[in-house]
C-alpha positions as CSV (number, residue, x, y, z in Angstrom):
1,X,-2.1,19.1,-22.0
2,X,-4.3,16.6,-21.6
3,X,-6.4,15.9,-18.5
4,X,-8.0,12.4,-17.6
5,X,-11.6,14.0,-18.5
6,X,-10.1,14.5,-22.1
7,X,-9.4,10.9,-22.8
8,X,-11.3,10.1,-26.2
9,X,-12.8,6.7,-24.5
10,X,-14.2,8.8,-21.2
11,X,-17.6,9.1,-22.5
12,X,-17.7,5.7,-23.4
13,X,-16.2,4.3,-20.5
14,X,-18.8,6.3,-18.1
15,X,-21.6,4.7,-20.4
16,X,-20.4,1.5,-19.5
17,X,-20.4,2.2,-15.7
18,X,-23.7,4.0,-16.0
19,X,-25.4,1.4,-17.7
20,X,-23.6,-1.9,-15.3
21,X,-25.1,0.7,-12.1
22,X,-28.6,0.7,-13.5
23,X,-28.9,-3.1,-14.6
24,X,-27.7,-3.4,-11.1
25,X,-24.4,-5.3,-11.5
26,X,-22.7,-3.2,-8.6
27,X,-25.5,-4.4,-5.6
28,X,-24.9,-6.7,-2.9
29,X,-20.8,-6.4,-3.8
30,X,-19.1,-7.6,0.0
31,X,-18.6,-5.0,2.3
32,X,-21.0,-2.9,0.4
33,X,-22.2,0.0,3.0
34,X,-19.0,-1.0,5.4
35,X,-16.2,1.5,5.9
36,X,-13.1,0.5,4.1
37,X,-10.4,-1.0,6.2
38,X,-8.1,0.6,7.9
39,X,-4.4,0.0,6.7
40,X,-1.3,1.0,8.0
41,X,0.2,2.9,4.5
42,X,-2.8,4.0,2.5
43,X,-0.5,5.7,-0.2
44,X,1.2,2.1,-1.0
45,X,-1.8,0.0,0.0
46,X,-2.9,-1.3,-3.7
47,X,0.5,-1.5,-5.0
48,X,1.5,-3.8,-1.9
49,X,-1.6,-5.7,-2.0
50,X,-1.3,-6.6,-5.6
51,X,2.5,-7.5,-5.1
52,X,1.3,-9.8,-2.3
53,X,-1.5,-11.4,-4.3
54,X,0.9,-12.2,-7.4
55,X,3.2,-13.6,-5.4
56,X,5.8,-11.4,-5.0
57,X,8.1,-10.9,-1.7
58,X,9.7,-7.8,0.0
59,X,13.0,-7.3,-1.4
60,X,15.1,-8.1,1.9
61,X,13.4,-11.6,1.6
62,X,14.8,-12.8,-1.8
63,X,18.0,-11.0,-1.6
64,X,18.0,-13.7,1.7
65,X,16.7,-16.6,-0.6
66,X,19.6,-15.7,-2.7
67,X,22.1,-15.7,0.0
68,X,20.7,-19.4,1.2
69,X,21.8,-20.2,-2.3
70,X,25.4,-18.5,-1.8
71,X,25.8,-20.5,1.6
72,X,25.3,-23.5,0.1
73,X,27.5,-22.6,-2.6
74,X,30.0,-21.7,-0.4
75,X,29.7,-25.2,1.6
76,X,29.8,-27.2,-1.5
77,X,32.7,-25.4,-3.5
78,X,36.5,-26.7,-2.6
79,X,38.1,-24.0,-5.0
80,X,39.7,-21.3,-2.4
81,X,39.2,-18.7,-5.1
82,X,35.7,-19.3,-5.8
83,X,35.4,-19.3,-2.4
84,X,36.5,-16.1,-1.8
85,X,34.2,-14.7,-4.4
86,X,31.0,-16.4,-2.8
87,X,32.0,-14.8,0.6
88,X,32.3,-11.3,-1.0
89,X,29.0,-11.6,-2.6
90,X,27.8,-12.5,0.7
91,X,29.7,-9.6,2.6
92,X,27.6,-7.4,0.3
93,X,24.3,-9.7,0.1
94,X,24.6,-8.9,3.8
95,X,24.6,-5.1,3.3
96,X,21.7,-4.9,0.6
97,X,19.6,-7.1,3.1
98,X,20.2,-4.5,5.6
99,X,19.4,-1.7,3.7
100,X,16.4,-3.3,1.6
101,X,15.0,-4.1,5.9
102,X,15.2,-0.7,6.7
103,X,13.3,0.5,3.8
104,X,10.9,-2.0,4.4
105,X,10.0,-0.4,7.2
């Protein structure tokens, strides 16, 4: 079984980092010498930050937007069969939002 140290490019990567360090590429970085900021969820902090920076939102937010869209469709629909379908979808969506909110906490 390979370990990260067995990767064929590890020596090249180490050499590139050492060269950049020798050239001062890591000098005067913002926050240098300061402690890392405290985070609520260290295990998922990087993933959460990347999702946020990419414009992602928690699942319950996107589901709430879908629920709003369904409400608008319900207001505009006169077909009784379609109205029943929409109300069923809305009920399921509300349950999914509740589950997603609890999971987000």
